[in-house]
PLY file of the C-alpha trace (Angstrom):
ply
format ascii 1.0
element vertex 274
property float x
property float y
property float z
element edge 273
property int vertex1
property int vertex2
end_header
0.00 0.00 0.00
1.20 3.50 -0.79
1.42 6.11 1.95
1.71 9.84 1.50
5.05 11.55 2.02
4.89 14.80 4.01
7.25 17.66 3.22
8.41 19.37 6.42
10.28 22.68 6.65
11.37 24.13 10.04
10.03 27.45 11.27
12.10 30.23 9.77
13.33 31.39 13.19
13.83 27.95 14.80
15.79 24.78 13.96
12.52 22.79 14.14
8.85 23.26 13.28
6.26 24.04 15.96
2.58 24.79 15.39
-0.97 24.17 16.56
-2.39 21.00 15.01
-4.42 21.77 11.89
-7.23 19.47 13.11
-7.93 21.72 16.10
-11.57 22.34 15.08
-12.48 18.66 14.92
-14.06 16.60 12.10
-10.56 16.06 10.79
-8.82 13.03 9.30
-5.19 12.83 8.21
-4.63 9.69 6.18
-1.59 7.43 6.54
1.67 9.22 5.78
5.36 9.32 6.76
8.35 11.63 6.86
11.97 11.47 8.03
11.49 14.01 10.85
10.80 13.08 14.47
7.31 14.29 15.36
5.58 14.87 18.71
1.88 15.55 19.28
1.13 16.97 22.75
-2.57 17.28 23.65
-3.51 20.03 26.10
-7.28 20.12 25.57
-9.67 17.63 24.00
-8.64 14.27 22.56
-7.21 12.56 19.46
-7.29 9.08 17.98
-3.80 8.41 16.74
-2.77 5.42 14.63
0.93 4.56 14.66
2.14 1.48 12.77
-1.52 0.32 12.81
-1.69 0.53 16.61
-4.37 2.87 17.97
-3.58 5.38 20.73
-6.47 7.24 22.35
-4.88 10.46 23.55
-6.41 12.75 26.15
-5.38 16.07 27.68
-1.88 15.75 29.15
-0.83 12.93 26.81
1.67 13.02 23.98
2.77 10.62 21.26
6.16 10.45 19.58
6.51 9.43 15.93
9.89 8.05 14.91
11.47 8.79 11.55
9.68 6.96 8.71
6.92 5.54 10.91
3.57 5.42 9.14
0.85 7.24 11.06
-2.62 8.73 10.71
-4.81 10.95 12.90
-8.53 11.30 13.59
-9.79 14.34 15.52
-13.54 14.00 16.04
-13.87 17.01 18.36
-12.07 20.29 18.83
-8.73 20.13 20.61
-5.61 22.08 21.49
-2.59 20.10 20.33
0.94 21.41 19.87
2.99 19.64 17.21
6.80 19.57 17.07
8.59 18.30 13.96
12.33 17.86 14.49
14.82 17.24 11.64
16.51 13.88 12.05
20.02 15.35 11.75
19.61 17.16 15.08
20.17 13.75 16.67
23.19 12.77 14.54
25.50 12.43 17.57
23.15 9.75 18.92
22.59 7.68 15.78
22.93 3.90 15.80
25.13 2.32 13.09
23.52 4.38 10.31
21.61 7.70 10.15
18.91 6.42 12.45
17.60 6.95 15.96
14.55 5.42 17.60
12.52 6.49 20.61
10.18 4.45 22.77
6.40 4.82 22.62
6.03 3.49 26.15
5.00 5.83 29.02
7.79 7.25 31.17
8.02 9.05 34.48
9.24 12.02 32.43
6.01 12.31 30.37
4.67 15.20 32.43
7.95 17.10 32.17
7.97 16.62 28.38
4.50 18.14 27.97
5.40 21.00 30.32
8.44 21.89 28.20
6.45 21.73 24.96
3.76 24.05 26.30
6.38 26.44 27.69
8.09 26.60 24.28
4.82 27.26 22.50
3.70 29.93 24.97
6.97 31.84 24.64
7.04 31.43 20.87
3.55 32.87 20.37
4.27 35.83 22.70
7.19 36.85 20.42
8.86 39.02 23.04
12.45 40.22 22.64
14.84 37.27 22.55
12.01 34.72 22.36
13.85 32.52 19.86
16.85 32.18 22.20
14.65 31.28 25.15
12.63 28.77 23.10
15.81 27.07 21.90
17.23 26.85 25.43
14.07 24.99 26.49
14.20 22.92 23.31
17.62 21.56 24.26
16.29 20.55 27.68
13.55 18.73 25.81
16.08 16.99 23.53
18.07 15.95 26.59
15.02 14.15 27.98
14.41 12.42 24.65
17.94 11.02 24.29
18.38 10.09 27.97
14.90 8.80 28.86
13.25 7.67 25.62
16.00 6.63 23.18
16.19 2.93 22.32
19.78 1.72 22.06
19.06 -1.43 20.03
16.46 -2.42 17.42
15.59 -5.76 15.89
17.10 -6.77 12.52
13.57 -7.01 11.06
12.79 -3.43 12.01
16.12 -2.20 10.67
15.48 -3.84 7.28
12.05 -2.25 7.00
13.43 1.12 8.00
16.12 1.07 5.30
13.49 0.94 2.53
12.37 4.46 3.39
15.64 5.73 4.82
17.30 5.88 1.40
14.48 8.01 0.04
14.76 10.25 3.11
18.44 10.82 2.33
17.52 11.76 -1.24
14.76 14.16 -0.21
17.10 15.81 2.33
19.64 16.34 -0.44
16.95 17.91 -2.63
15.90 20.26 0.17
19.50 21.42 0.57
20.16 21.86 -3.17
16.74 22.79 -4.58
17.96 26.20 -5.81
20.40 24.66 -8.29
19.67 23.01 -11.63
18.87 19.72 -9.98
17.83 17.46 -12.83
16.78 13.85 -12.29
19.94 12.73 -14.10
22.21 14.73 -11.77
20.43 13.50 -8.67
20.61 9.90 -9.84
24.36 10.24 -10.39
24.88 11.56 -6.85
23.20 8.49 -5.32
24.41 5.89 -7.81
21.02 5.11 -9.38
19.87 5.17 -12.96
17.45 8.03 -13.79
14.80 5.45 -14.74
15.04 3.69 -11.36
14.91 6.96 -9.41
11.97 8.13 -11.48
10.03 5.02 -10.43
11.23 5.15 -6.83
9.52 8.46 -6.04
5.94 7.54 -7.01
6.35 4.10 -5.45
7.43 5.23 -1.98
6.49 8.91 -1.79
3.29 8.89 -3.91
4.63 11.92 -5.77
6.82 12.32 -8.84
10.34 13.66 -8.55
9.46 16.79 -10.50
6.40 17.54 -8.35
8.42 17.03 -5.16
11.15 19.43 -6.30
8.51 21.92 -7.42
6.77 21.76 -4.03
10.01 22.53 -2.19
10.73 25.50 -4.45
7.21 26.91 -4.14
7.18 26.59 -0.35
10.59 28.27 0.06
9.67 31.04 -2.38
6.36 31.59 -0.55
8.24 32.32 2.67
10.30 35.02 1.02
7.22 36.37 -0.73
5.41 36.88 2.58
8.34 38.25 4.58
10.09 40.60 2.13
9.38 43.22 -0.52
11.72 41.56 -3.02
10.57 41.51 -6.63
8.66 38.38 -7.59
10.98 37.81 -10.56
14.02 37.86 -8.23
12.33 35.48 -5.77
11.50 33.10 -8.60
15.06 32.86 -9.91
16.57 32.65 -6.41
14.47 29.59 -5.59
15.18 27.60 -8.73
12.50 28.73 -11.19
13.50 29.69 -14.72
11.49 32.92 -14.52
8.53 34.58 -12.79
6.08 33.00 -15.25
7.13 29.47 -14.23
6.92 30.44 -10.54
3.47 31.99 -10.94
2.17 28.90 -12.70
3.46 26.57 -9.97
2.27 28.88 -7.16
-1.21 29.16 -8.63
-1.44 25.39 -9.04
-0.67 24.86 -5.35
-2.44 27.83 -3.71
-5.10 28.83 -6.25
-3.88 32.42 -6.66
-0.98 34.21 -8.31
1.99 35.26 -6.11
1.15 38.93 -6.67
-2.45 38.36 -5.55
-1.32 36.39 -2.51
1.05 39.15 -1.42
-1.59 41.83 -2.00
-4.15 39.94 0.12
-1.63 39.61 2.97
-1.00 43.34 3.02
-4.71 44.16 2.98
0 1
1 2
2 3
3 4
4 5
5 6
6 7
7 8
8 9
9 10
10 11
11 12
12 13
13 14
14 15
15 16
16 17
17 18
18 19
19 20
20 21
21 22
22 23
23 24
24 25
25 26
26 27
27 28
28 29
29 30
30 31
31 32
32 33
33 34
34 35
35 36
36 37
37 38
38 39
39 40
40 41
41 42
42 43
43 44
44 45
45 46
46 47
47 48
48 49
49 50
50 51
51 52
52 53
53 54
54 55
55 56
56 57
57 58
58 59
59 60
60 61
61 62
62 63
63 64
64 65
65 66
66 67
67 68
68 69
69 70
70 71
71 72
72 73
73 74
74 75
75 76
76 77
77 78
78 79
79 80
80 81
81 82
82 83
83 84
84 85
85 86
86 87
87 88
88 89
89 90
90 91
91 92
92 93
93 94
94 95
95 96
96 97
97 98
98 99
99 100
100 101
101 102
102 103
103 104
104 105
105 106
106 107
107 108
108 109
109 110
110 111
111 112
112 113
113 114
114 115
115 116
116 117
117 118
118 119
119 120
120 121
121 122
122 123
123 124
124 125
125 126
126 127
127 128
128 129
129 130
130 131
131 132
132 133
133 134
134 135
135 136
136 137
137 138
138 139
139 140
140 141
141 142
142 143
143 144
144 145
145 146
146 147
147 148
148 149
149 150
150 151
151 152
152 153
153 154
154 155
155 156
156 157
157 158
158 159
159 160
160 161
161 162
162 163
163 164
164 165
165 166
166 167
167 168
168 169
169 170
170 171
171 172
172 173
173 174
174 175
175 176
176 177
177 178
178 179
179 180
180 181
181 182
182 183
183 184
184 185
185 186
186 187
187 188
188 189
189 190
190 191
191 192
192 193
193 194
194 195
195 196
196 197
197 198
198 199
199 200
200 201
201 202
202 203
203 204
204 205
205 206
206 207
207 208
208 209
209 210
210 211
211 212
212 213
213 214
214 215
215 216
216 217
217 218
218 219
219 220
220 221
221 222
222 223
223 224
224 225
225 226
226 227
227 228
228 229
229 230
230 231
231 232
232 233
233 234
234 235
235 236
236 237
237 238
238 239
239 240
240 241
241 242
242 243
243 244
244 245
245 246
246 247
247 248
248 249
249 250
250 251
251 252
252 253
253 254
254 255
255 256
256 257
257 258
258 259
259 260
260 261
261 262
262 263
263 264
264 265
265 266
266 267
267 268
268 269
269 270
270 271
271 272
272 273
């Protein structure tokens, strides 16, 4: 069965992504998907039904669930809730990897669960207040949070069966990370295939098979998302933004932007200012 691949970009002012869960209003379903980032859902009000590797977790206020890199998961929010989500790039844990770029955390309850949720809420509260130096204070708390993860929740050994299953998606994760770091260049399928020692034909089939998206569409999504950030935060000319983020010209950028967001970049920027 194919599962969706989620593209994750950190907050612009933090080394990770933090936000209120998009299913906060209830009547929400997120189908099975995966990503290389470590993800934490912390519920502060309401409840969630969370499916992780086909195991159901009924989460109430005060609970959290941790999703390891490449674990398939889905979410059902029947009622309104307040849930803070953290998405942490895998490379933040590189000093604690096992034999390959991989780290795994336990899903079992710990005596530190309450402290974990307290730190997450404290980070979110400070981040939303946006007072002077907030990003420094948030990151100082974030490193306390990471300390708890690697000392209290990290699993030092995994079964050979799990490791084999993980490798199927881990290679694609390495490729997508490379794309995210080099998306501004002329990153053709042929060049990418050469970097990783694949044939272009094999890589072209690999993306739809494991990520349910073509290579071209994935690269385009990264470029549009990065360009959108600059569009919303600066007064730079749209043509300059387009070229900076890998588009041949503003026309190509506008076409891709409109396909994803339903409006032209100029219209989107105008609406923000209004």
